[in-house]
N, C-alpha and C positions, 0 to 999 in steps of 0.2 A: 283492484282490478285482478282477475284470476291470472296466475303465472301462464306465460307462453310457451307452448312446446316447441323444443328445438327441433330444426329439421332434420336433424341426424341423431342416432344414439351411439353413445360409446360401446365400442365392443370389448367384451370381457370375457376371456376364453373360461369355459366351464372349469369349475375345480380350481380355479386359480385365486389366489389371495392377493396381498399385496407384494407379492415376490416377484420373481422373475418368470414364474411359470405361463404367466399369460403371453409373455413374448415367445417362449418356447412353443406354445400354443399354436400361435400365429406362423411360426416358421413352419410347424408341421402341417399346417393347411396350406401353405403357399408351395411349399416344396414336397411334402410328402415324406420328408427324411428328418430325423431329429439331428440336431447340432453335432452330437457326439457320433452319429453315423455318417456325416458328410465324408467324401473321398478327400484326400491330401492331394496336393498338386504333384504330378509325378515328376522323379528327379530328372535332371538334365543327363542327356546320353553322351558318353565319352566317345567322340568321333574315330579315336584310335583303338578303341575296343572292337575285337572280333563281334561279327554279327552272331546271335545265339543259335541261328540256325545252318552257319557253315564255319569249317575250320579255318585258321589263319592263313592256311596255305592255299586255299581255294581261291580260284581265278574267276569265279562266277559272281558277276554284277559287282565287281570292284570299282569300275568307273576310271576316268581319266587320271586322277590322283593316285588310286591305287596303283595302277599300271607304271606311273612315273616313279614312285618311290621304290616299287620292287625291280624295276629295271635298272635304276640308278644304283641300288645296293649291290646288284650282280656286277655291274660294270666296275664300280668301286673295288669290289672284292677281287675281280680278275686283275686289275691293274697293280693292287698290292701284291697278289701272287707272282704275277710277272716279274715285277720289281725284286722281290726276295729271291725267287728261284734264279733269276738272272744274275742277281749279285753274288749269290753263293757260287755259282758256277762260274764267273769271271774271277772270283776271289781266289779259288783254288787254282785255276790256271796261272794267275799271275804269280802265287806263291811257288809254284813248280819253275816258272819262266826265271824268277829272280835267283833261286837256288843254282841256276846253270851258268851264272856269271861268277868268275873267280875273285876273291877279295883282292888279288894282284891287279886285275882289270879294272875294279871300281876305284883302286886307289889310283890309277893312271888316268882316270878321266878328269876333264877340267872342271871347275865349279860352274854349276847352272843356276841361273836366275829364275824367276818365275816364267813359266812356259807359255803363258797366255798373253804376255806383255814383252817378251825379250827374244832376239834371235838366239836359235839354239841348233847346233849341228850334231846330227845322231848318225853313227857310223852303222851301215848295215852291211853285213857280211853273211854271204853263201858260201856255206863249207860242205865238204866231201873229202873222204878218204880214198885213196887208190886202193885197187886190190892187192890184198896181203899187208897193208900197212893200218897201223893202229892211230897214227896222228893224221889230222885233217890239214888240207890246204884250202886257202881262201879262193874258191872259184868265182865269186862274184863281191866286188868291192863297191859300195856307193856311200857317198855323204848325203844325208836328207837335211837340208836347211830350211826350218820353219821361221818365217819373218812376219810376226803379225802386224807390225807396224807398215811393212810395205804391202801387207795383204797377200804375200807369195809362199809358196812352197817349192822349192829348187832341188834339183838332184845334180850330183857331181859323180859320175862313175869312172873308176881308174882302171884301165886296162890290166888284168891280172898278170901279164907279162913285163910290165913297166919296170925298168931297171933302176935298182936302189941299192944304197949301202946299208946293212944291216950292221948294227954294232955287236961286235964279238963274232961275226959271221962272215963279213965280207960282201961283196957283189952278189946280189941275188935278184931273183924275180919278186916282185912284191908280194905274191901269193904266198910264198915261203915264209915270209913273216909270221903267219899263224903256225906254220910246221915247226919253226924253230922256237918262237915265243909265245904261242897261244894267243889268247885274247888281248892280253897286255902288249904282245910283240906286234900285233896288227893295229892297235891302237897308236903305238908310238911310231911305226912306220909311216902310216898315213898323216900324222900330224908333222911329221919329219919332212915328207915330200912336199905337202900342201902348205904348212903353215898354220893350219886352221885348228883352233880349239875343238875337241870332241868332247861334248857334254854328256853324250849318252851313247850306248851301244846295243845293237840288236843282232844277235847271231841266229841265223836259221840254216837247218840241215835241209840238203835239197830233197830228201826224202819226205820231210814234212811238207814242201810245197805241194806234192802231188796230193796228200792227204787232205790239206787244206783247201785247195780247189774243188775236190770231190764233195767234201762237206758244204761248200757254198753253191754246188750245183752246176758249177762250170763258170767260165768267164769269156768275155769277147774282147780281143786284143784287137789295136790297129797296127798290124804289122809294117813297119817302115820299108822293108826290102824283101822282095822273093827270095826263095831258098826252094832249091828243087833237087832230089834224089841226093841229099847230102849223107855221107856215111856217119853213122852213130853207132855208139856202142852196142854189144850184143850182134854186131854183124847185120844191122839192118839200114835202111835208108829213109831219112823223113824229107818231107815237102810242105813248105808253108807258102800260099800265095799272098802276093802283097795286098794290104787292106784288110778289112774286116774278117778276123778268124775266131771259130768258135774252139775252145779248148776244154777237154776234161783234165782231170788230174794227170794223167801219163801224157797226154800231148802238150801240157802246160810245162811239164819236166822238160821234155825235149827242146820245146821252144826256147827256154832260159839256157839250156846247156850246150846245144849243137854250136859248133864252129869251125868245123874242119874244111868248109867250103867257102869261108870268107875271114875276116879278121877279127880280132876281139873288139875293135870299134864297132862293128856291126852287132857283135854279141851283145856289147853293153846297150846299144840302142834297143836292142830285142828286150832285154832285162827292163830297161826303164819303161818300155811299152807294156810289158807284163804288170810291173809294180802300178803304173797308171790306172789299168784294167781293174786291177784288183782292188784297188782302192775305190773306183767309180762302182764297183759291185757291191762293196760293204757300206758305201755311203748312199747307196740309192734310196729314194722313198719306199720301194717295196721290200726293203730289206730292213726296215726300223722294226718290225714286229719281232724281228729274230737278232736284232742287232747284239744284245748281251752274249747269245750262244755263238754267233759269227765272230764275237770280239774274242771269246774264251777259246774257240776255233784256232783262230790266228795266234793267240799267245800261246797255246799247247805246242806250236810248231817251231817256237823260237826260245831264246834265252834273252834276258834284258836286265838292266839295271834299275829300269823304271817301275815305280809302284803302280798301283790299282789308279790312284788319282791322276798321276801324270798320264797314264796310258788313257784315259779317259780324255783328259785334256787334249792329248794329241790327236784322237778320234775326232774330237770337236774341230781342231784346226784343220784336219785333213778335208773335213766336210765345208769349212767356211772359206779357207784360203784357196787362192787361183793358182793354177800350173798350166802353162802352155809349152809350145815346142822350144821356144827360146831359153826356157828354164830348165831344159834337161841337157846337160853338157857332159861331153865325154873329153877328159884330159887328152890333149893332144900329145902326140909322140909319132916316131918314125919306126917301123919295124926294121931290126938291123941283126946282122949275125956278129956276135963279139966273142971270141975265144971259142968258136964253134957252137955257141948257145944263141938260140934265137929270143932276141929281147924287143920290147918297145922301149926306145930311147927318147926322153923327154926334149921337148923344144922349150928352153927356159924362157925366152920373150912372149911366145906364144901362150905358154901354160900361165905365165903370170898376169896376162890379160884376161884369160879366161877365169881365173881365181877372183881377180878384182870384180868381174861381172857377177860372179855367182855371190859374192858377199854384198854386192851392191853399191861397190864404190864407183 
């Protein structure tokens, strides 16, 4: 029987033998490109790599992710710069303030526990020298008590004319304790009068009050009593209505110092209102971006034994703890002439009751 023809015929590339040339020929027919000439798969593109047609700083066509990381980087760098510059400003001011406290005053202070967890008393003294004198007197004497456990900040004002016995000096007004004994003298005098341990001291020159208020852009006080046409140093008179009063630096200085139209008790109440307003201004939400510089301005106007860490903690407590009118006390006394000198003579029973309320007993 004759052999049958197959319905197909095997393809064999021309010129090919028994090698792979036949396969290569087939590939050339189907693709038109030799195996050696076939393009390789393009490499994966790095999404972080800048586009070849624009620089890395270009904002053209960067998309949401590009905007996000650029804005985030700028914000982060801004926060870091804010923190570093604020820290340096505050650190320098604190170093200067610490240098203004004498070694004898530091030695006279009572031991202090952790500021954020234990009650502590800080003596705040406003000082000024009379014309022609080089030594200062304490024109303003207050004890600030921070009590984290009770959630309170309390203030005890001592009238500057309060009658006390100063060791080695005799009977004097308590403001003279600074004149005769300096910072150590006023610490010992306040402790001897009240029985309170004094863990820290802050000394403020009155001319520093003016500068501080101006640097803060002014403050608003709630004046407890009206004052009208009251004589003030320099041959002028000053007036302050009751209620909300806007003060710049000069007016703030007048507000805390004027006293010839009423008593030391009213003056002490005005000073407490001033401190409350100052604390409110520095702790307000609007002042947060300027907090390190506001803090540095406050510290530059004073001397204190507290280091930077304790001052930051104290600022935190001032913001967190509460204080209302019943937490602001003026030590009771009766104005009286003794030996031709005008004093405020204490009332022992009432004073003891006030001090018990002050410490929370």
